[in-house]
C-alpha positions as CSV (number, residue, x, y, z in Angstrom):
1,M,-33.3,19.7,-32.5
2,F,-33.6,21.0,-36.1
3,C,-32.0,20.0,-39.3
4,L,-29.6,22.5,-40.5
5,N,-30.4,21.8,-44.1
6,C,-34.3,22.0,-44.2
7,G,-35.2,23.2,-40.7
8,A,-37.4,20.1,-39.9
9,S,-37.3,18.8,-36.3
10,Y,-35.7,15.5,-35.3
11,E,-35.1,13.5,-32.1
12,K,-31.9,12.9,-30.4
13,G,-30.2,9.8,-31.7
14,E,-31.6,10.0,-35.2
15,T,-28.8,9.8,-37.8
16,F,-30.6,11.5,-40.7
17,C,-33.4,14.0,-41.5
18,R,-36.8,12.4,-42.3
19,S,-37.8,15.4,-44.4
20,C,-34.7,16.0,-46.6
21,G,-32.4,13.0,-45.9
22,Q,-29.5,15.1,-44.5
23,S,-27.0,13.0,-42.5
24,F,-26.6,14.3,-38.9
25,R,-23.1,12.6,-38.4
26,E,-21.5,14.7,-41.1
27,E,-22.8,17.8,-39.5
28,S,-21.4,16.9,-36.1
29,G,-17.9,16.1,-37.5
30,G,-17.7,19.4,-39.4
31,R,-18.4,21.3,-36.3
32,K,-15.6,19.6,-34.4
33,E,-13.2,20.1,-37.3
34,R,-14.0,23.8,-37.4
35,K,-13.6,24.0,-33.6
36,G,-10.1,22.4,-33.8
37,L,-9.1,24.7,-36.6
38,N,-10.2,27.7,-34.6
39,I,-8.2,26.5,-31.5
40,G,-5.0,26.0,-33.7
41,L,-5.4,29.3,-35.2
42,I,-5.7,31.0,-31.9
43,G,-2.5,29.1,-30.6
44,L,-0.6,30.2,-33.7
45,I,-1.6,33.8,-33.2
46,A,-0.6,33.5,-29.5
47,G,2.8,32.0,-30.4
48,V,3.5,34.7,-32.9
49,V,2.6,37.3,-30.3
50,L,4.9,35.7,-27.7
51,L,7.7,35.3,-30.2
52,V,7.5,38.9,-31.3
53,G,7.3,40.0,-27.7
54,G,10.3,37.8,-26.7
55,Y,12.4,39.1,-29.6
56,L,11.6,42.6,-28.7
57,G,12.4,42.0,-25.0
58,V,15.7,40.1,-25.5
59,S,16.8,42.4,-28.3
60,S,16.1,45.4,-26.0
61,Y,18.0,43.8,-23.1
62,Y,21.2,43.3,-25.2
63,S,20.9,46.5,-27.0
64,A,23.7,49.0,-26.9
65,E,21.5,51.5,-24.9
66,N,20.5,49.1,-22.2
67,V,24.0,47.5,-21.9
68,A,25.3,51.0,-21.5
69,D,22.7,51.7,-18.8
70,R,23.7,48.6,-16.8
71,F,27.4,49.3,-17.2
72,L,27.0,52.9,-16.0
73,T,24.7,51.8,-13.1
74,G,27.2,49.1,-12.1
75,L,30.1,51.7,-12.0
76,H,28.2,54.2,-10.0
77,E,26.7,51.7,-7.6
78,K,30.1,49.9,-7.2
79,D,28.6,46.7,-8.5
80,W,31.7,45.1,-9.9
81,E,29.9,41.9,-11.0
82,S,27.6,43.9,-13.2
83,V,30.6,45.8,-14.7
84,Q,32.3,42.5,-15.3
85,S,29.4,40.8,-17.0
86,N,28.9,43.8,-19.4
87,S,32.5,44.5,-20.3
88,V,35.2,43.2,-22.7
89,R,38.6,44.1,-23.8
90,E,39.4,45.3,-27.3
91,D,40.0,41.8,-28.5
92,G,36.6,40.7,-27.3
93,S,37.8,38.7,-24.3
94,D,36.0,38.9,-21.0
95,I,37.6,41.0,-18.2
96,S,38.6,39.6,-14.9
97,E,37.3,40.3,-11.4
98,T,40.4,42.3,-10.7
99,E,39.8,44.5,-13.8
100,A,36.1,45.1,-12.9
101,K,37.0,46.1,-9.4
102,A,39.8,48.4,-10.8
103,A,37.2,50.1,-13.0
104,V,34.8,50.7,-10.1
105,R,37.7,52.1,-8.1
106,L,38.6,54.4,-11.0
107,I,35.1,55.9,-11.1
108,E,35.0,56.2,-7.3
109,Q,38.2,58.2,-7.2
110,D,38.1,60.1,-10.5
111,E,35.4,62.8,-9.9
112,E,35.8,64.3,-13.4
113,L,35.3,61.0,-15.1
114,R,32.5,60.1,-12.8
115,M,30.6,63.2,-13.7
116,E,31.2,62.7,-17.4
117,L,29.7,59.2,-17.3
118,K,26.6,60.3,-15.4
119,S,25.0,61.6,-18.6
120,R,23.3,59.4,-21.1
121,P,25.4,58.4,-24.2
122,D,24.6,60.1,-27.5
123,E,23.2,58.2,-30.5
124,R,26.6,56.5,-31.1
125,Y,26.9,55.5,-27.5
126,V,30.4,56.9,-27.3
127,F,31.2,57.8,-23.6
128,N,34.8,59.0,-24.0
129,D,38.1,57.6,-25.1
130,L,38.0,54.8,-22.5
131,F,34.6,53.1,-23.0
132,M,32.5,52.4,-26.0
133,P,29.5,50.0,-26.7
134,V,30.4,47.5,-29.4
135,K,28.5,44.7,-31.1
136,H,29.9,41.6,-29.4
137,E,30.9,38.7,-31.7
138,R,28.9,36.3,-29.5
139,K,25.1,36.2,-30.2
140,F,22.1,35.3,-28.2
141,F,20.4,33.1,-30.8
142,I,19.6,35.5,-33.6
143,F,19.9,38.6,-31.5
144,P,23.0,40.9,-31.6
145,Q,24.6,41.3,-28.2
146,Y,26.4,44.5,-27.2
147,K,29.2,44.9,-24.6
148,I,31.2,47.8,-23.3
149,M,34.7,47.7,-24.7
150,G,37.4,49.3,-22.6
151,K,40.5,50.9,-24.1
152,N,43.5,48.6,-23.7
153,Q,45.8,49.6,-20.9
154,F,49.4,48.4,-20.3
155,V,51.7,48.6,-17.3
156,Q,55.5,47.9,-17.1
157,V,57.1,47.4,-13.7
158,V,60.8,48.2,-13.5
159,D,63.7,48.6,-11.0
160,Q,62.9,45.5,-8.9
161,P,65.6,43.2,-7.5
162,K,66.3,39.9,-9.0
163,G,63.9,37.4,-7.5
164,A,61.2,39.8,-6.7
165,E,57.6,38.5,-7.3
166,V,55.4,41.2,-8.9
167,S,51.6,40.8,-9.0
168,V,48.9,42.8,-10.7
169,G,45.7,41.2,-9.3
170,E,45.8,37.5,-10.2
171,I,48.6,38.2,-12.8
172,K,52.0,37.3,-11.3
173,G,55.6,37.4,-12.6
174,V,59.1,36.9,-11.2
175,F,62.1,39.1,-11.9
176,R,64.6,36.4,-13.0
177,E,67.0,38.7,-14.7
178,Q,69.1,41.5,-13.3
179,E,67.7,44.8,-12.0
180,D,67.5,46.4,-15.5
181,A,64.8,43.9,-16.5
182,S,61.1,44.7,-16.5
183,F,57.7,42.9,-16.0
184,S,54.9,43.9,-18.4
185,V,51.2,43.3,-18.0
186,G,48.4,43.9,-20.5
187,P,46.0,44.4,-22.1
188,L,44.0,45.5,-19.0
189,F,40.6,47.2,-18.7
190,P,40.8,50.9,-17.6
191,G,41.0,51.2,-13.8
192,I,43.1,51.8,-10.7
193,Y,45.2,48.8,-10.0
194,E,47.1,47.6,-6.9
195,I,50.6,46.5,-8.0
196,T,52.5,44.5,-5.4
197,S,56.1,43.5,-5.3
198,A,57.6,41.1,-2.7
199,Y,61.2,40.1,-2.2
200,E,62.4,37.3,0.1
201,K,65.9,36.0,0.2
202,G,67.9,34.7,3.2
203,T,67.3,37.1,6.2
204,V,65.8,39.8,3.9
205,K,62.0,40.1,3.6
206,L,60.6,43.2,1.8
207,S,57.3,44.1,0.2
208,G,55.6,47.2,-1.3
209,T,52.3,48.1,-2.9
210,I,51.3,51.0,-5.1
211,E,48.0,52.1,-6.7
212,Q,48.4,53.0,-10.4
213,V,45.8,54.7,-12.5
214,L,45.5,53.2,-16.0
215,K,43.3,55.3,-18.3
216,G,45.6,56.2,-21.1
217,S,44.3,56.8,-24.6
218,I,47.5,55.5,-26.3
219,R,49.0,52.1,-26.4
220,E,52.3,53.0,-24.6
221,P,52.7,51.2,-21.3
222,V,52.8,53.1,-18.0
223,V,56.2,52.5,-16.4
224,V,56.1,52.2,-12.6
225,S,58.5,51.1,-9.8
226,V,57.5,49.7,-6.5
227,D,59.5,50.9,-3.5
228,L,60.2,47.8,-1.4
229,G,61.6,49.9,1.5
230,G,65.0,48.2,1.3
231,E,68.4,49.8,1.4
232,Y,71.6,49.3,-0.6
233,A,75.0,49.1,0.9
234,S,78.6,49.1,-0.2
235,F,81.8,48.1,1.7
236,S,85.5,48.8,1.6
237,L,88.4,46.7,2.9
238,V,90.9,48.6,5.0
239,N,94.5,47.4,5.5
240,S,93.9,44.7,2.8
241,S,96.9,45.6,0.5
242,A,94.9,44.8,-2.6
243,V,94.5,41.1,-1.7
244,K,91.9,39.6,-3.9
245,A,88.5,39.2,-2.2
246,D,84.8,38.6,-2.8
247,L,81.8,39.8,-0.9
248,I,79.3,37.0,0.0
249,F,75.6,38.1,0.5
250,N,72.7,35.7,0.5
251,G,74.7,33.0,-1.1
252,E,75.9,35.1,-4.0
253,K,79.4,36.6,-4.7
254,Y,80.0,40.2,-5.5
255,D,83.2,41.7,-6.8
256,I,85.6,43.7,-4.7
257,D,87.9,45.8,-6.9
258,D,91.7,46.2,-6.7
259,Y,91.2,49.3,-4.4
260,G,89.2,47.3,-1.9
261,Y,85.7,48.6,-2.8
262,S,82.7,46.4,-3.3
263,E,79.9,46.9,-5.7
264,E,76.6,48.1,-4.1
265,I,74.4,45.2,-2.9
266,G,70.8,44.9,-1.9
267,P,68.1,45.3,-1.2
268,L,68.6,44.6,2.5
269,T,67.7,45.9,5.9
270,L,69.9,48.0,8.2
271,D,68.5,46.4,11.4
272,G,71.5,44.1,11.8
273,K,69.6,41.1,10.5
274,S,71.2,41.2,7.1
275,V,74.7,39.8,7.1
276,V,77.7,39.6,4.7
277,Q,81.0,37.8,4.7
278,I,84.3,38.5,3.0
279,E,86.2,35.7,1.3
280,Y,89.9,36.6,1.2
281,L,91.7,34.9,-1.7
282,Y,95.2,34.8,-0.3
283,P,98.0,33.0,-2.2
284,W,98.5,30.7,0.8
285,G,94.8,29.8,0.9
286,T,91.2,31.1,1.1
287,Q,90.0,32.5,4.4
288,M,86.4,33.5,5.2
289,S,85.6,36.3,7.6
290,E,83.1,36.0,10.4
291,E,79.5,37.2,9.6
292,I,79.3,41.0,9.5
293,N,75.9,42.5,10.5
294,V,74.9,45.3,8.1
295,T,74.0,48.5,10.0
296,D,74.9,51.2,7.5
297,T,74.9,51.9,3.8
298,Y,78.7,52.2,3.8
299,M,80.9,50.1,6.1
300,E,84.7,49.6,6.4
301,I,85.9,46.1,7.0
302,S,89.2,45.1,8.5
303,P,90.8,41.7,7.6
304,P,90.5,38.9,10.1
305,E,93.4,37.6,12.1
306,P,95.3,34.7,10.4
307,T,93.8,31.3,11.1
308,E,95.1,29.2,14.0
309,E,96.8,26.8,11.7
310,L,98.5,29.7,9.9
311,K,99.5,31.4,13.2
312,K,101.3,28.2,14.2
313,S,103.2,28.1,10.9
314,L,104.2,31.8,11.2
315,I,105.3,31.4,14.8
316,D,107.5,28.4,13.9
317,Q,109.0,30.2,11.0
318,T,109.7,33.3,13.1
319,A,111.4,31.2,15.8
320,L,113.8,29.8,13.2
321,Y,114.4,33.3,11.9
322,A,115.1,34.6,15.4
323,E,117.7,31.9,16.0
324,E,119.4,32.6,12.6
325,Y,119.2,36.3,13.1
326,L,120.9,36.3,16.5
327,N,123.5,33.8,15.4
328,H,124.2,36.0,12.4
329,Y,124.4,39.1,14.6
330,V,126.8,37.9,17.2
331,S,129.0,36.2,14.6
332,G,129.5,39.4,12.7
333,G,127.5,38.1,9.7
334,E,129.4,34.8,9.4
335,T,126.6,32.3,9.7
336,A,124.2,31.2,7.0
337,V,120.6,32.4,6.9
338,T,117.9,30.5,5.1
339,T,114.7,32.1,6.5
340,V,114.9,35.5,4.8
341,T,114.7,37.2,1.4
342,N,117.9,38.3,-0.3
343,E,116.9,41.9,0.4
344,W,116.7,41.4,4.1
345,L,119.9,39.3,4.1
346,D,121.7,42.3,2.8
347,E,120.3,44.4,5.6
348,M,121.3,41.7,8.2
349,D,124.8,41.7,6.9
350,Y,124.9,45.5,7.2
351,Y,123.7,45.5,10.8
352,A,125.7,42.5,12.0
353,D,128.0,43.5,14.9
354,H,131.5,42.6,13.8
355,D,132.8,43.7,17.2
356,F,130.3,42.0,19.4
357,E,131.7,40.0,22.4
358,G,129.7,38.1,24.9
359,S,126.2,36.6,24.6
360,I,122.5,37.5,24.1
361,E,119.8,35.6,25.9
362,L,116.5,35.3,24.0
363,K,113.8,34.7,26.7
364,E,110.7,34.6,24.5
365,L,109.0,35.9,21.4
366,G,105.7,37.7,21.6
367,F,103.2,38.1,18.7
368,D,100.3,40.5,18.5
369,F,98.1,38.9,15.8
370,S,95.3,41.3,16.5
371,G,97.5,43.9,14.8
372,A,98.5,41.7,11.9
373,Q,97.8,43.2,8.5
374,P,98.1,41.7,5.0
375,I,100.9,43.4,2.9
376,K,102.1,43.3,-0.6
377,E,105.7,44.0,-1.5
378,G,106.6,43.7,-5.1
379,D,104.6,40.8,-6.5
380,Q,104.5,38.9,-3.2
381,Y,101.8,39.0,-0.5
382,G,102.4,38.4,3.2
383,Y,101.7,39.7,6.7
384,S,103.0,42.5,8.9
385,I,102.9,41.2,12.5
386,P,104.0,43.2,15.6
387,L,106.7,41.1,17.1
388,L,108.6,41.4,20.5
389,F,112.0,40.0,21.1
390,T,112.4,39.7,24.9
391,M,116.2,39.6,25.4
392,S,119.0,40.5,27.7
393,A,122.7,41.2,27.1
394,E,125.4,42.7,29.1
395,S,126.6,45.0,26.4
396,I,123.3,46.0,24.9
397,D,120.5,48.1,26.6
398,F,117.1,46.7,25.5
399,E,114.4,49.2,26.4
400,F,111.1,47.7,27.6
401,G,113.0,44.4,28.2
402,G,113.6,43.8,24.6
403,S,113.1,45.1,21.1
404,S,110.0,45.2,18.9
405,C,109.6,45.1,15.2
406,D,106.9,45.0,12.5
407,L,107.8,41.6,11.2
408,H,107.2,41.4,7.4
409,L,106.8,37.8,6.3
410,L,106.3,37.2,2.5
411,F,104.8,34.1,1.0
412,N,106.7,32.5,-1.9
413,E,104.1,30.7,-4.1
414,A,106.8,28.7,-6.0
415,D,108.0,26.7,-3.0
416,Q,105.1,27.5,-0.7
417,S,107.4,29.0,1.9
418,W,107.5,32.1,4.2
419,K,110.5,34.4,4.3
420,V,111.2,37.4,6.5
421,N,111.6,40.5,4.4
422,E,111.9,43.1,7.1
423,C,112.2,43.4,10.9
424,Y,113.6,46.8,12.0
425,F,113.9,47.0,15.8
426,Y,112.4,49.9,17.7
427,A,111.3,50.4,21.3
428,T,107.5,50.4,22.0
429,D,105.0,49.2,24.5
430,A,102.0,49.9,22.3
431,Y,101.1,46.3,21.6
432,T,99.7,43.4,23.6
433,Y,101.6,40.3,22.7
434,E,99.1,37.6,23.6
435,D,100.8,34.8,21.6
436,V,104.1,34.0,23.3
437,M,106.5,31.2,22.6
438,K,109.7,30.0,24.2
439,P,112.5,29.5,21.7
440,A,114.3,26.2,21.5
441,V,117.7,28.0,21.5
442,T,117.9,30.8,24.1
443,T,121.6,31.8,24.3
444,F,123.7,33.2,21.4
445,T,127.4,33.7,22.1
446,S,130.0,35.3,19.9
447,T,133.2,33.4,19.0
448,G,135.3,36.6,19.1
449,S,135.7,39.6,16.9
450,T,135.5,39.1,13.2
451,V,138.8,38.2,11.5
452,S,140.3,39.9,8.4
453,S,139.8,38.5,4.9
454,E,143.4,37.2,5.0
455,E,142.6,35.2,8.2
456,V,139.4,33.9,6.6
457,T,141.3,32.0,3.9
458,G,141.0,28.3,4.5
459,A,138.2,28.8,7.2
460,L,135.7,26.0,7.5
461,V,132.3,26.6,6.1
462,T,129.1,25.0,7.6
463,Q,126.3,23.1,5.9
464,E,124.0,26.0,6.6
465,Q,126.3,28.4,4.8
466,V,126.6,26.2,1.7
467,A,122.8,25.5,1.7
468,G,122.0,29.2,2.1
469,F,124.4,30.2,-0.7
470,M,123.1,27.5,-3.1
471,E,119.5,28.4,-2.6
472,N,120.3,32.1,-3.1
473,Y,122.4,31.4,-6.2
474,S,119.7,29.2,-7.8
475,R,117.0,31.8,-7.0
476,K,119.0,34.7,-8.4
477,S,119.9,32.7,-11.5
478,V,116.2,32.3,-12.2
479,E,115.5,36.0,-11.6
480,A,118.3,36.8,-14.1
481,I,116.8,34.4,-16.7
482,N,113.3,35.9,-16.4
483,A,114.5,39.5,-16.5
484,V,117.1,38.8,-19.2
485,D,119.6,40.6,-16.9
486,Y,122.9,38.9,-16.0
487,S,123.6,41.6,-13.4
488,L,121.0,40.1,-11.0
489,V,123.3,37.0,-10.4
490,A,126.7,38.6,-11.2
491,G,127.4,39.3,-7.5
492,L,127.3,35.6,-6.6
493,I,129.9,34.6,-9.3
494,A,133.6,34.7,-8.6
495,D,135.8,37.1,-10.5
496,G,137.3,35.5,-13.6
497,S,134.9,32.5,-13.5
498,E,133.8,31.0,-16.8
499,L,130.3,31.0,-15.4
500,K,129.9,34.6,-16.5
501,D,129.9,33.6,-20.2
502,I,127.9,30.4,-19.5
503,Q,125.2,32.3,-17.7
504,T,125.0,35.1,-20.2
505,D,124.7,32.7,-23.2
506,Y,122.1,30.6,-21.3
507,I,120.0,33.7,-20.5
508,D,120.1,34.8,-24.2
509,Y,119.2,31.3,-25.4
510,L,116.1,30.9,-23.1
511,D,115.0,34.4,-24.1
512,S,115.1,33.5,-27.8
513,K,112.9,30.5,-27.1
514,N,110.5,32.6,-24.9
515,I,111.2,30.3,-22.0
516,T,110.9,31.4,-18.3
517,E,111.4,29.5,-15.0
518,T,110.0,29.4,-11.5
519,F,112.3,28.4,-8.8
520,K,110.9,25.9,-6.3
521,G,113.8,25.0,-4.1
522,A,117.4,23.9,-3.6
523,V,118.6,21.3,-1.1
524,V,122.3,20.5,-0.6
525,E,122.9,16.8,-0.5
526,S,126.5,17.0,0.4
527,F,129.6,19.1,0.1
528,E,133.4,18.8,0.5
529,Q,135.9,21.5,1.3
530,N,139.5,21.7,0.3
531,G,140.9,24.9,1.5
532,N,139.1,27.8,-0.2
533,T,137.4,25.4,-2.6
534,I,134.0,23.8,-1.9
535,T,132.3,21.2,-4.1
536,A,128.6,21.1,-3.4
537,T,126.0,18.6,-4.7
538,T,122.6,20.1,-4.8
539,L,119.1,19.0,-5.8
540,E,117.4,22.0,-7.6
541,S,113.7,22.1,-8.6
542,F,112.2,24.4,-11.2
543,I,109.0,24.9,-13.2
544,I,109.9,25.4,-16.9
545,H,107.4,27.6,-18.7
546,R,107.3,27.1,-22.5
547,E,104.7,28.3,-25.0
548,D,103.3,24.8,-25.3
549,G,103.0,24.2,-21.6
550,D,104.8,23.9,-18.2
551,D,107.1,21.2,-16.9
552,E,108.3,20.6,-13.4
553,M,111.9,19.4,-13.4
554,T,114.5,18.5,-10.8
555,F,118.3,18.4,-11.4
556,R,121.2,17.1,-9.4
557,T,123.9,19.7,-9.9
558,V,127.6,19.6,-8.8
559,T,129.0,23.1,-8.4
560,E,132.4,24.3,-7.4
561,L,132.4,27.2,-5.0
562,V,135.3,29.4,-3.7
563,L,135.8,31.6,-0.7
564,E,136.5,35.1,-2.0
565,N,137.3,37.6,0.7
566,G,135.5,35.4,3.2
567,E,132.4,35.1,1.0
568,L,131.1,32.1,-0.9
569,K,131.0,32.6,-4.7
570,A,130.2,30.2,-7.6
571,W,133.3,29.3,-9.6
572,K,132.5,26.4,-11.9
573,L,129.6,24.2,-13.0
574,I,131.0,20.6,-12.9
575,E,127.9,18.7,-14.1
576,T,124.1,18.8,-14.0
577,N,121.7,15.9,-14.7
578,E,117.9,15.8,-14.8
579,L,116.3,13.3,-12.5
């Protein structure tokens, strides 16, 4: 070994030079120090090289050019995951899986756009109006990151039924308003989207799907409608006589106008699985039809038969009418009638046989409720029911074993009663009278020919006659009040009676106070007859309608009646007291 200072040799282990005194330990440490310095320098250089290389590599990966390359490659190779990872919307938000797949589908089906995007972008990396590389606000450390920004697209779905669920990919919405509402989705990445609408309510299940291209260059939404394949139907009521009614479909009510036509309803199917019902709003109560299977876009619906409970009431009332009618007929119009309107009572008086002698046997009454139809006469609703009187009489020839009529029964809302308003007899065998009843009274016999007016003087009147007259008189008095027309009741007041002035003044007074009345009923408690004079005590019920409200009132009235040419007429109001 040699000294580095003077060149003299020395042995291993010696610590200094014997010739010049140079320390060998200092020499050894200096070499190690220089060696460590050299290694550190090499590491630093290597780190710089790696850093620069990494910068260049990462910077290149996220450059606009390479991002564009990956985006285009993903589109052409149908790699939606690559498209999704390299794309954003205009606001910088990431696109969804649905949007990436829609973009791939767009390039797959749009040949012109596919050919346009095959070429490399120019120096500004502008492909077209739809796609553009942009510097993304997110950064990878210190390196700028580019993404492909798609032009914002919007779609508006319209003309869907209330309750339909619309979906554009994972975006869903429900039409909670009426059919004129809309469902808007956006912003979306350019592409071809599947838009689905599904509707399910009751027995109706419908769905539809469309493909919609979204590649517009302006921000206006594309308006679309999905055909669910359903139908819309309307209905009309026949033979309903403008009775108020509602159409019920899937738990909802739809209006039926005064002419019996419903609004159009749907969507629904015409396979018979969709059903509707009609709710008839009669004055005597609500009646629901049976379920009606929808098989056409326009259907006519006939009203149902009366309910079993109502049938019984109508049959009972008709039986009373038949008894009163035949008694009235054979007596020449002398018996009281309480089951008819005033108009029909006039007709009964006209047709009563004043010369009838003998008897009529009423065997049974037959009803054909399958032919019953609602009617409206004036402001009253009711039913027209085919009715058969099966009768026999020596002096009358009843063809087909009796006489038929279209029985018109009207409902009086004030006293909740049914009155016969028409029953003109004719001969027919066109009906099937399935509901038959045996009357309580079967034989009606005349008491002889009608006597003259002179012979009637002093004749006894019956409870029924007085009751019928008082009810008619009270009803006509109310009609005169409401119409401000004394003539409506004048025919029931005796000539020379002071009631004419009393009634006229009372009508004018109530009119000045804007008061009207509704007649509810009159019941004769008792009556006494003295020759041609009858004193009747009657309970009369009314509803008094004032501007500040309604009052239901009952009066006990004592009225003096007289027989004028064989007819009862009002002569004097003795007293009236409110109960």
